[in-house]
Every structure is written in structure tokens, then in C-alpha cells.
C-alpha positions as a printed Julia matrix, in Angstrom:
462×3 Matrix{Float64}:
 -19.56    5.41   -7.22
 -20.61    3.57  -10.0
 -18.03    0.75  -11.96
 -16.69    1.64  -14.78
 -14.69   -0.51  -17.45
 -10.97    0.75  -17.83
  -8.6     0.89  -20.92
  -5.16    0.14  -20.58
  -2.62    1.67  -23.35
   0.02   -1.43  -23.04
   1.26   -1.49  -27.11
   4.83    0.52  -26.85
   8.43   -0.89  -27.31
   9.78    1.09  -24.17
  13.0     1.22  -25.73
  14.35    3.73  -23.01
  14.68    1.18  -20.44
  17.74   -0.8   -22.45
  18.26   -4.53  -21.83
  15.18   -4.51  -19.67
  12.85   -4.75  -22.98
  15.36   -6.76  -25.1
  13.49   -9.93  -24.83
  10.06   -8.77  -23.28
   7.49   -5.98  -23.59
   7.51   -2.84  -21.68
   4.59   -3.71  -19.63
   6.16   -6.95  -18.24
   9.07   -5.27  -17.02
   9.65   -6.35  -13.23
   9.28   -3.67  -10.28
   9.64   -5.27   -6.99
   9.18   -8.74   -8.44
   5.91   -7.59   -9.84
   5.75   -7.06  -14.18
   4.23   -3.56  -14.64
   0.88   -4.56  -16.15
   0.21   -6.86  -13.41
   0.33   -3.7   -11.3
  -2.22   -1.66  -12.81
  -5.15   -4.74  -13.18
  -4.29   -5.37   -9.41
  -4.8    -1.43   -8.58
  -7.73   -1.3   -10.84
  -9.31   -4.01   -9.11
  -8.66   -2.29   -5.47
 -10.69    0.08   -7.33
 -13.63   -2.0    -8.07
 -13.1    -2.16  -11.68
 -13.07   -5.73  -12.85
 -13.34   -5.45  -16.6
 -10.53   -4.31  -18.67
  -9.36   -3.65  -22.29
  -5.63   -3.98  -22.94
  -4.3    -2.48  -26.24
  -1.62   -4.51  -27.41
   1.28   -4.02  -29.7
   5.39   -4.77  -29.39
   5.19   -8.23  -28.2
   1.41   -8.57  -27.84
   1.68  -12.24  -27.72
   3.46  -12.56  -24.75
   1.35  -10.13  -22.81
  -1.79  -12.22  -23.57
   0.05  -15.27  -22.54
   1.33  -13.95  -18.92
  -1.73  -11.98  -18.2
  -4.39  -14.53  -19.38
  -8.32  -13.67  -19.98
  -8.68  -13.52  -16.29
  -5.93  -11.78  -14.07
  -6.9   -12.1   -10.46
 -10.52  -11.3   -10.67
 -10.61   -8.85  -13.42
 -11.57   -9.86  -16.56
  -8.96   -9.01  -19.37
  -9.93   -8.31  -23.31
  -7.2    -7.46  -25.82
  -7.42   -4.82  -28.7
  -4.7    -5.57  -31.28
  -2.98   -1.8   -32.23
  -1.4    -2.35  -35.66
   0.15    0.99  -35.71
   1.18    1.08  -32.33
   4.79    2.57  -33.15
   3.0     5.58  -34.05
   2.19    6.7   -30.99
  -0.22    6.01  -27.57
  -3.04    8.21  -29.82
  -3.48    5.2   -32.18
  -3.67    2.6   -28.92
  -6.83    4.89  -27.76
  -8.02    4.8   -31.31
  -7.98    0.9   -31.35
 -10.78    1.0   -28.77
 -13.17    3.32  -30.7
 -15.82    0.36  -31.72
 -15.27   -1.14  -27.97
 -16.24    1.04  -25.58
 -19.74    2.93  -25.95
 -20.07    4.38  -22.39
 -17.99    6.03  -19.94
 -14.45    4.54  -18.89
 -11.17    4.8   -17.01
  -7.99    5.5   -19.59
  -4.47    4.69  -17.99
  -1.39    3.64  -18.8
   0.53    0.07  -18.57
   3.54    1.27  -17.55
   2.1     3.58  -14.51
   2.75    2.61  -11.03
  -0.23    4.0    -8.96
  -2.52    4.31   -5.87
  -5.64    3.17   -6.12
  -7.43    5.55   -4.72
  -6.48    7.77   -8.04
  -8.88    5.53  -10.1
 -11.58    6.0    -7.03
 -11.94    9.56   -7.26
 -12.57    9.75  -11.11
 -15.17    6.83  -10.51
 -16.97    9.17   -8.2
 -16.93   12.22  -10.45
 -21.01   12.62  -12.43
 -19.96   15.52  -14.73
 -20.24   14.68  -18.51
 -17.29   16.7   -19.64
 -15.48   14.57  -22.74
 -12.42   13.85  -20.31
 -11.32   14.73  -16.58
  -7.89   14.14  -16.21
  -6.0    13.32  -13.03
  -3.44   16.15  -11.97
  -0.58   16.63   -9.51
   0.31   19.67   -8.41
   4.25   18.68   -7.84
   7.34   20.16  -10.1
   7.75   19.11  -13.04
  10.59   16.93  -14.65
  11.8    17.1   -18.07
   9.79   13.97  -19.12
   6.6    15.15  -17.57
   3.68   15.76  -19.42
   2.83   19.25  -18.11
  -0.57   20.62  -17.74
  -1.89   24.76  -17.53
  -5.56   24.43  -16.07
  -7.23   27.35  -14.98
 -10.68   26.99  -13.06
 -10.83   23.37  -13.19
 -10.23   23.18  -17.33
  -7.19   22.25  -19.12
  -6.09   25.31  -21.25
  -2.71   23.54  -22.66
  -1.04   20.39  -22.37
   2.33   18.97  -23.79
   5.75   18.34  -22.6
   7.12   21.35  -24.0
   4.88   23.87  -22.96
   6.76   27.08  -21.34
   3.61   27.71  -18.89
   2.22   25.18  -16.5
   1.08   24.79  -12.65
   0.64   20.7   -12.55
   1.66   17.49  -14.29
  -0.25   15.03  -16.49
  -0.48   11.82  -14.14
  -1.59    9.47  -17.03
  -5.29    8.47  -15.49
  -8.48    9.89  -17.17
 -12.17    9.61  -17.02
 -13.41    9.74  -20.77
 -16.63    9.82  -22.63
 -17.26    7.92  -25.49
 -16.81   11.35  -27.0
 -12.85   11.51  -26.97
 -13.0     8.62  -30.18
 -14.15   11.63  -32.02
 -11.48   14.01  -31.31
  -8.63   11.29  -31.37
  -9.76   10.45  -35.06
  -9.37   14.3   -35.71
  -5.59   14.62  -33.99
  -5.07   11.74  -36.15
  -6.31   13.66  -39.43
  -3.74   15.84  -38.84
  -0.79   13.85  -38.47
  -0.52   13.67  -34.79
   0.15   10.71  -32.5
   0.52   11.28  -28.73
  -2.57   11.32  -26.74
  -1.66   14.43  -25.12
  -2.9    16.09  -28.85
  -6.18   15.01  -28.87
  -6.63   16.31  -24.87
  -5.25   19.54  -26.47
  -8.4    19.31  -29.03
 -10.88   18.5   -26.31
  -9.32   21.58  -24.17
 -10.04   24.04  -27.07
 -13.78   23.28  -26.89
 -13.51   23.58  -22.82
 -14.36   19.74  -22.43
 -11.15   18.88  -20.53
 -11.44   18.89  -16.78
  -8.88   17.92  -14.19
  -9.11   16.26  -10.79
  -6.68   17.15   -8.42
  -5.0    14.69   -6.5
  -3.1    16.84   -4.33
  -6.32   17.66   -2.84
  -7.23   14.66   -1.2
  -4.76   13.29    1.1
  -5.74   11.39    3.64
  -5.71    8.91    6.1
  -5.12    5.31    4.9
  -6.68    3.03    7.96
  -4.65    0.03    7.14
  -1.1     2.02    7.26
  -2.26    3.86   10.42
  -1.39    6.98    8.28
  -2.21   10.37    6.0
  -0.77   10.39    2.99
  -1.3    11.61   -0.65
  -1.82    9.1    -3.65
   1.19    7.76   -5.09
   1.81    7.35   -8.99
   4.87    6.92  -10.99
   5.59    6.86  -14.55
   8.31    4.02  -15.4
   9.99    4.82  -18.8
  13.72    4.41  -17.58
  15.93    2.37  -15.36
  16.2     4.69  -13.12
  12.31    4.9   -13.03
  12.54    1.56  -12.33
  14.32    2.23   -9.0
  12.54    4.8    -8.03
   9.46    3.13   -7.94
  10.55    0.3    -5.69
  11.6     2.92   -3.23
   8.4     4.78   -3.53
   6.56    1.64   -2.84
   8.96    0.5    -0.12
   7.83    4.13    1.8
   4.53    3.92    0.64
   3.2     0.64    1.7
   5.11    0.84    5.42
   2.87    1.2     7.95
   3.39    3.85   10.62
   5.23    2.54   13.42
   3.94    2.54   16.81
   6.36    1.97   19.28
  10.26    3.77   19.3
  11.89    0.68   18.39
   9.41   -0.23   15.44
  10.05    3.58   14.39
  13.6     4.15   14.83
  15.25    1.11   14.64
  13.05   -1.51   12.74
  11.59    0.7    10.04
  14.93    1.25    8.42
  16.4    -2.19    8.76
  12.86   -3.88    7.04
  12.48   -1.32    4.03
  16.22   -2.63    3.23
  15.47   -6.21    3.64
  11.89   -5.59    1.88
  13.75   -4.22   -1.15
  15.8    -7.14   -1.51
  13.53   -9.96   -1.18
  11.11   -8.14   -3.28
  13.04   -9.18   -6.64
  13.18  -13.02   -5.6
  10.43  -15.45   -5.51
  10.2   -15.12   -1.71
   6.31  -14.99   -0.7
   4.84  -13.62    2.63
   3.65  -17.25    3.8
   7.21  -17.76    3.46
   8.08  -15.29    5.7
   5.66  -15.9     8.04
   6.22  -19.74    8.46
   9.98  -18.63    9.2
   8.86  -16.09   11.98
   6.48  -18.55   13.7
   9.35  -20.94   13.49
  12.07  -19.07   15.23
   9.45  -17.57   17.49
   8.4   -20.95   19.23
  12.27  -21.5    19.05
  12.67  -18.79   21.66
   9.71  -19.94   23.45
  11.69  -23.36   24.18
  14.66  -21.41   25.21
  12.77  -19.6    27.62
  11.37  -22.53   28.92
  14.6   -24.67   29.74
  16.48  -21.86   30.78
  18.49  -20.22   27.88
  17.55  -16.69   28.49
  20.16  -14.45   27.11
  19.95  -16.03   23.77
  16.04  -16.48   24.08
  15.97  -12.7    24.75
  18.05  -11.45   21.8
  16.27  -13.9    19.28
  13.35  -11.68   20.57
  14.43   -8.56   18.9
  15.03  -10.95   15.65
  11.41  -12.0    15.68
  10.4    -8.46   16.45
  12.14   -7.29   13.14
  11.26  -10.12   11.22
   7.39   -9.91   11.6
   7.28   -7.07    9.95
   8.7    -8.15    6.9
   5.94  -10.46    5.57
   3.07   -7.9     5.61
   5.24   -5.2     3.88
   6.27   -7.79    1.37
   2.73   -8.85    0.89
   1.92   -5.39    0.26
   4.8    -4.33   -1.94
   4.23   -7.17   -4.53
   0.22   -6.73   -4.37
  -0.04  -10.13   -2.49
  -2.53   -8.46    0.16
  -5.43  -11.4     1.14
  -7.9   -11.3     3.8
  -5.98  -14.45    5.08
  -3.02  -12.74    5.58
  -5.34  -10.73    8.27
  -5.11  -14.22   10.26
  -1.34  -13.61   10.69
  -2.42  -11.12   13.92
  -3.95  -13.83   16.16
  -0.85  -15.97   15.39
   1.28  -13.48   16.28
  -0.31  -13.13   19.5
  -0.31  -16.96   20.55
   3.48  -16.87   20.42
   3.69  -13.72   22.36
   1.62  -15.1    24.92
   3.91  -18.43   24.88
   6.82  -16.36   25.51
   5.44  -15.0    28.74
   4.05  -18.52   29.75
   7.87  -20.26   28.99
   9.31  -17.77   30.74
   6.99  -17.29   34.19
   6.79  -21.53   33.91
  10.97  -21.61   33.96
  11.44  -19.03   36.81
   8.81  -20.44   38.95
  10.09  -23.93   38.33
  13.48  -23.11   38.88
  12.84  -20.82   42.02
  10.15  -23.03   43.71
   7.92  -19.85   43.8
   4.21  -19.5    42.12
   4.67  -15.76   42.22
   6.16  -15.65   38.26
   2.96  -17.48   37.11
   0.9   -15.55   38.75
   2.54  -12.49   37.2
   2.83  -14.07   33.82
  -1.03  -14.51   34.1
  -1.87  -11.35   34.71
   0.25   -9.82   32.0
  -1.63  -11.64   29.8
  -4.52  -10.95   31.12
  -3.94   -7.46   30.63
  -2.63   -7.7    27.06
  -5.47   -9.86   26.14
  -7.98   -6.75   27.29
  -6.35   -3.83   26.0
  -5.95   -5.46   22.68
  -9.56   -5.79   22.72
 -10.48   -2.24   23.42
  -7.59   -1.33   20.72
  -9.66   -3.46   18.28
 -13.33   -2.91   19.27
 -12.47    0.85   18.9
 -11.38   -0.26   15.36
 -14.23   -2.07   14.39
 -16.62    0.94   15.92
 -14.78    3.86   14.11
 -12.73    2.3    11.08
  -9.92    4.04   12.75
  -6.77    3.19   14.66
  -6.66    4.35   18.43
  -3.23    4.7    17.82
  -3.97    7.37   15.51
  -7.04    9.08   16.72
  -6.15   12.13   18.79
  -2.93   13.59   19.35
  -2.7    12.2    22.84
  -2.67    8.93   21.11
  -0.4     9.41   18.46
   2.05   10.44   21.28
   1.23    7.78   23.82
   1.81    4.95   21.0
   5.5     5.46   21.08
   5.8     4.03   24.65
   2.53    2.12   25.06
   3.09   -1.49   25.76
   3.99   -3.7    22.74
   6.32   -6.92   22.42
   9.19   -4.87   21.12
   8.86   -2.76   24.06
   8.08   -5.84   26.29
  11.7    -7.07   25.01
  13.66   -4.47   26.18
  12.41   -5.63   29.76
  13.19   -9.08   29.48
  16.81   -8.53   27.89
  17.64   -5.81   30.54
  16.05   -7.85   33.74
  18.34  -10.88   32.03
  21.42   -8.8    31.67
  21.16   -7.84   35.22
  20.64  -11.09   36.19
  17.47  -10.38   37.92
  14.99  -11.92   35.22
  11.77  -12.1    37.83
  11.8    -8.66   37.46
  11.29   -8.11   34.2
   7.3    -9.77   34.91
   7.0    -7.02   37.51
   8.02   -4.19   35.09
   6.2    -5.98   31.83
   3.15   -6.14   34.36
   3.11   -2.55   35.35
   3.51   -1.24   31.71
   0.9    -3.42   30.76
  -1.03   -2.09   33.32
  -0.58    1.44   32.18
  -1.29    0.72   28.92
  -4.94   -0.91   29.57
  -5.9     1.89   31.64
  -4.81    4.31   28.92
  -6.29    2.5    26.02
  -9.59    1.65   28.15
  -9.92    5.38   29.3
  -9.24    6.89   25.44
 -11.56    4.37   23.67
 -14.14    5.18   25.77
 -14.18    8.46   25.77
 -13.92    8.8    22.11
 -16.62    6.74   21.67
 -18.98    8.46   24.07
 -17.85   11.52   22.07
 -19.2     9.96   19.0
 -22.23    8.7    20.46
 -23.14   12.09   21.51
 -22.4    13.26   17.95
 -24.84   10.28   16.52
 -27.45   11.33   19.09
 -27.81   14.85   18.0
 -28.34   13.87   14.14
 -32.3    14.93   12.88
């Protein structure tokens, strides 16, 4: 795959957004706390694009001031479109003397999955344009497309027959500018009018995003690339809901899936509109987590047990908030070892308290064995992911079922709470040890079995 430059059309007024665009241009309208154009540039960067030309018109100065010339590693150049009120065709024409090679064309008011742009970059064909289309039921405001045998036959919002929808993402060759000039000479003003002329010459192809749904390893789930065109206040609301659903990891255990996920989604949807950062949430989680450690150590077992569930719920917020606000980073991956540290501190503190209060060594021994087993099966899990790029939880049918009951903090917290309520706290260590042992055996066996099969496949290759 080769890296292209991007042309982003950001000149429009966005009057259908009402008071949201009274004091700011449409590309700076926030969805889940992030301006639309910022999301576009971040998504382009995720697709490997590091240079973008942004066509501005209405309130262009505010866009320049907000975005700057280097946005999060993307070099940004601005092109003025004095004719922005005539339609987005003129925003494309404004770049005709700038882009002399193939480029990605997209809109500043679209929120999208970077896999769409990656798929367009991978295309080697030399058509004048390739349009990414989606085979979904169209809405009245969608630009509809009729395609046959991979070629666009007709395009427009009011065409009678269609079989897919224009997503607003194009791979273009410089030849598109001659078609844009011709469309302007005919008195047209919309990009779709230009595409229609290209289609008449058989030079407009498609890339169907419906056919490359796939596993997203970091989210542990399969999903089709997402996108949405934000034109109205209702679209802003739908876009945030879409982001919350798509950036959520597939939960592993039952508690995370059926209890935590819906609550987390509501909290993250609310928090995303404010200036709260994922790092601030992470710090708060650790403060509460070590308060739990202290409570276990001094023997306040019931409040400590209840707070473990609060920590479990809060712990999913920072990563989800980072993804919805496009603030993910390599540093964020360090959250996991810190999570393991406070989880182990709970076992240590609980075991120490039970040992000191009973005068028995057994709680300490059980606690030590629990930590050893958890450390072992986490290593199996992590090594498998490093070797395959896949989560063991999602690799096979059995693995996807077993993950619902596999040993994890959320389920261990249930062991602790039940034992404390029943007045037999030591037995939570017994049951957790059994749970961790089963998980360790299953994970070790499944990881080794899968890797052995992969080794055999690799050895058979010529």
C-alpha cells in the first residue's frame, strides 16, 4: 500500500445544524467533544496519511486558527474557495493546481472508520475515480448510487433506481479536475454532477465497503467499517451513539457483557461532551482501587467488596473514552500492567488480613498460588496475541464461549462478595484458586493447540 495525500472539503456553511453553526463553521462542530475536522484528520492519520489539503470557505479563518498547520502529525495545507456558496464542486476545483497525482478525497463533515481509506489506498487501478459505497437502505438525504459490474451507472439524491449509497470517500486521479471544469461550465455545482460525467465515460469505479467486514483485534470483535455524514442535529446525536457502539470492545466475561457495557456506554456518552480526559479517569480508578486494598487490609471486607465492582465498572471507561475522543496512544497500553498491580494488591491485602486475624498461614499460601496462576495464564494469553495478532478469547468457537466464564477480576469479585456476605471470607480464596486453576489449564492447552496447528501450516508452506 502506498501513501497518498488527502483533499478534505471543509468550505460549507452547514446551516441545517441551526444554532450549532451560528458562531462556528460546520467542520468545527463537536461530536462527542471533538470537532468534526479534527476527527477526519485523526482518522486519515490512522490510515497512514500524513499530508492533507483542506479547502476552506465559510469562516475559514476560524478553521485555520483551530487546526493549525500540523495537526497531530498530519501536515495541513489550506486552499481558499471564494465560491464555496455555489456548491462543493467548486471546493474540488479550488485544488486543481495543487494535486498532480492520485489522492484521497473526503468531506470534513464525515465521521469514519480509517479502514475505508486504507482500502482505497490499496487500489492500483487507474480509473479517474473510485468511490467507496455502502449497500445499505438509503435515507432521503443520502446520495444514491446505481452500479453495475463495479462501475457507477448513475448517481444523485433523486435518482429513481439505486443499489448502494455514496459514502463520500474517493480515490481520485488528477483527471477528475477536467470533469469538474466541464460540470462547472454546464452550470452544475455539486460533486455528484462531476461523478456523473466521469461515469458516462466508464471511468467511475466503486469499492464496496460492505464486503470487507473483519476482525478488529484491539476491539476483539468483527465489524463492518462505519461512517456517517453529519448534516443535522439529529445526525450529531446518531453519530455519538454510533461511536459509542463501535469503539466498545467486545466484553469477555458475563458481568462485563451484560452489566458493565450498557452502563459504561451511558457514562462515556455523557463524559465525552466535557473536558474530562482518559488519563484523569485512569488516575481516579487507581485511587479508588488502592482504597479497596487498604480496606481489605484493615478488615473492612464488605465495603471493600462492594467497591471492587465500582472499580470494575470504572476501569472500562478510560479506554472507551480515549477511543471515542480519538485520544488513544501507545502510552495508554501501560494501563494494563497497572491494573494487574492493584488487582494483585487486593489478593495480597485480603490474604494478609485473613492470615493475621486467624493466625493461620493458609490464606497467604492460597493468595500466593492465586497470583502465580493468574500471572501464568495472562502470560499464555499475551504470548498468544503477540504470536498471532489475535486474542485467544476470539480465536475459536470454544474460546468465545469459555471467555464468558474464564477467570477474571469481575468474576473473582463475585467470589469475594458472596463469601464475605456468608461470613466465610477464607473460602473466597479457595474458590478463586479453583477458578484460576481451571482458567490456567484451559488457556495453556488452547494456546498451545492453536499455535501447534499454525506451526504445522507454516511448515507445509513451500
